[in-house]
Every structure is written in structure tokens, then in C-alpha cells.
C-alpha positions as CSV (number, residue, x, y, z in Angstrom):
1,X,-0.2,-0.1,-0.2
2,X,1.4,3.3,-1.1
3,X,2.4,5.7,1.8
4,X,-0.6,8.6,0.4
5,X,-3.1,5.6,0.7
6,X,-1.9,4.8,4.4
7,X,-2.1,8.5,5.4
8,X,-5.5,8.8,4.1
9,X,-6.7,5.4,5.8
10,X,-5.0,6.6,9.4
11,X,-6.7,9.9,8.9
12,X,-10.4,8.3,8.6
13,X,-9.5,5.9,11.4
14,X,-8.6,8.7,13.3
15,X,-12.0,10.8,12.5
16,X,-13.9,7.9,13.0
17,X,-12.2,7.1,16.7
18,X,-12.6,10.9,17.4
19,X,-16.5,10.6,16.5
20,X,-16.8,7.7,18.7
21,X,-15.0,8.9,21.8
22,X,-17.2,12.4,21.5
23,X,-20.3,10.4,21.3
24,X,-19.2,8.4,24.7
25,X,-18.6,11.8,26.4
26,X,-21.8,13.1,25.4
27,X,-23.7,9.7,26.6
28,X,-21.9,10.0,29.9
29,X,-22.8,14.0,30.0
30,X,-26.5,13.1,29.3
31,X,-26.4,10.4,32.4
32,X,-25.2,12.9,34.6
33,X,-28.0,15.1,33.6
34,X,-30.3,12.8,35.2
35,X,-31.7,13.4,38.9
36,X,-34.4,12.4,40.9
37,X,-37.1,14.5,42.9
38,X,-40.3,13.0,44.7
39,X,-39.9,9.7,42.8
40,X,-39.8,11.2,39.8
41,X,-36.8,10.9,37.2
42,X,-35.7,14.2,35.7
43,X,-33.0,15.3,33.2
44,X,-31.6,18.9,34.0
45,X,-31.5,19.9,30.2
46,X,-32.2,23.5,28.7
47,X,-35.4,22.9,27.7
48,X,-36.7,21.6,31.3
49,X,-34.7,24.5,33.0
50,X,-36.4,27.0,30.8
51,X,-39.7,25.5,31.2
52,X,-39.4,25.6,35.1
53,X,-37.6,28.8,34.8
54,X,-40.9,30.4,32.9
55,X,-43.3,29.0,35.6
56,X,-41.1,30.1,38.5
57,X,-41.1,33.9,36.9
58,X,-44.8,34.1,35.8
59,X,-46.1,32.4,38.6
60,X,-43.9,33.9,41.6
61,X,-46.7,32.8,44.0
62,X,-46.7,29.0,43.2
63,X,-44.4,27.1,45.3
64,X,-45.4,23.5,43.8
65,X,-46.1,22.6,40.5
66,X,-46.8,19.2,38.9
67,X,-44.6,18.2,36.1
68,X,-44.3,15.4,33.9
69,X,-40.9,13.4,34.5
70,X,-38.9,11.6,31.7
71,X,-41.1,8.6,32.1
72,X,-44.1,10.9,31.4
73,X,-45.5,10.3,35.1
74,X,-47.2,13.3,36.9
75,X,-44.7,14.5,40.0
76,X,-45.7,17.0,42.3
77,X,-42.7,19.2,43.0
78,X,-43.3,21.0,46.3
79,X,-40.4,23.3,46.5
80,X,-40.2,24.9,42.9
81,X,-37.4,27.2,43.7
82,X,-34.9,24.5,45.1
83,X,-36.2,22.2,42.0
84,X,-35.1,24.9,39.9
85,X,-31.8,25.8,41.9
86,X,-30.7,22.1,42.0
87,X,-31.4,21.6,38.4
88,X,-29.3,24.8,37.2
89,X,-26.5,24.0,39.4
90,X,-26.6,19.8,38.4
91,X,-26.2,21.4,34.5
92,X,-23.6,23.8,35.4
93,X,-21.7,21.5,37.1
94,X,-22.1,19.0,34.6
95,X,-21.5,21.4,31.4
96,X,-18.0,22.1,33.0
97,X,-17.1,18.6,33.3
98,X,-18.0,18.2,29.6
99,X,-16.1,21.2,28.3
100,X,-13.0,19.7,30.0
101,X,-13.2,16.5,28.7
102,X,-14.1,18.0,25.0
103,X,-10.8,20.0,25.4
104,X,-8.9,16.9,26.3
105,X,-10.5,15.1,23.1
106,X,-9.6,18.3,20.9
107,X,-6.0,18.3,21.9
108,X,-5.3,14.5,20.8
109,X,-3.4,14.3,17.6
110,X,-3.6,10.5,17.2
111,X,-5.4,7.7,18.0
112,X,-3.3,6.3,20.8
113,X,-3.8,9.7,22.7
114,X,-7.4,9.3,22.3
115,X,-8.0,6.2,23.4
116,X,-5.5,7.1,26.8
117,X,-3.1,4.5,25.6
118,X,-0.3,6.8,25.8
119,X,1.0,9.6,27.6
120,X,2.3,11.8,25.5
121,X,0.7,11.4,22.0
122,X,3.0,14.0,20.3
């Protein structure tokens, strides 16, 4: 196999491995966004945060609310402000972890380093 073809194959393998590693990080992060409240399973994503924030902002006297959890079960949230605060904190912490992992991934220059098989992947 000529050198040019080998380089093209190596690059294709690198890109595929990079994509797979990023997908693994995304899956891990999505799992970390899950939390439980009053026997309900919720995901602290932007959509849920925005919805709960809109309710808290537009109906400030409401201390509790009924929300559908990730399994489409109605769950009564007794302290809306605490629920929102906990959700935002979890999302923020998880996105910071995602950023750190993504930065490590973007600095990888070869497959061995991508897979953490080598300390200095230069």
C-alpha cells in the first residue's frame, strides 16, 4: 500500500475514533444530567430548565407544581425554587465537566492518545 493511501486510511480511522470518543463523552454527560425528585426522574436539560424558570417567573406565588418526568409520570414538585436551583447547579457542573473532557479530546492528535493508550501522544 502506498504511503498516501496509508495516510488517508490513518486519517479516516482517526476521525472515526474521534467521533466515537466524543459520542461516549456525550452519553456520559447525558447520564449525569439525570436526577430524581419526589420519585420522579428528570433530566436537567435546557428545555426543562427554561420551562421551570418560566413557571417560577410568571407565577411567583406558586411554590409547587406538577411536572411530567422523563417517564411521562405526573410528579408534584413541592419546592419549585429549590428544584430549579438544583437543576441549574447540576446542569452547570455537568457542562463544566463536558468542557474539560472535550478540551482533552480536541488536543488529541493520534488514535493512541484519543484512547488514552499513550501519555504523550506527540
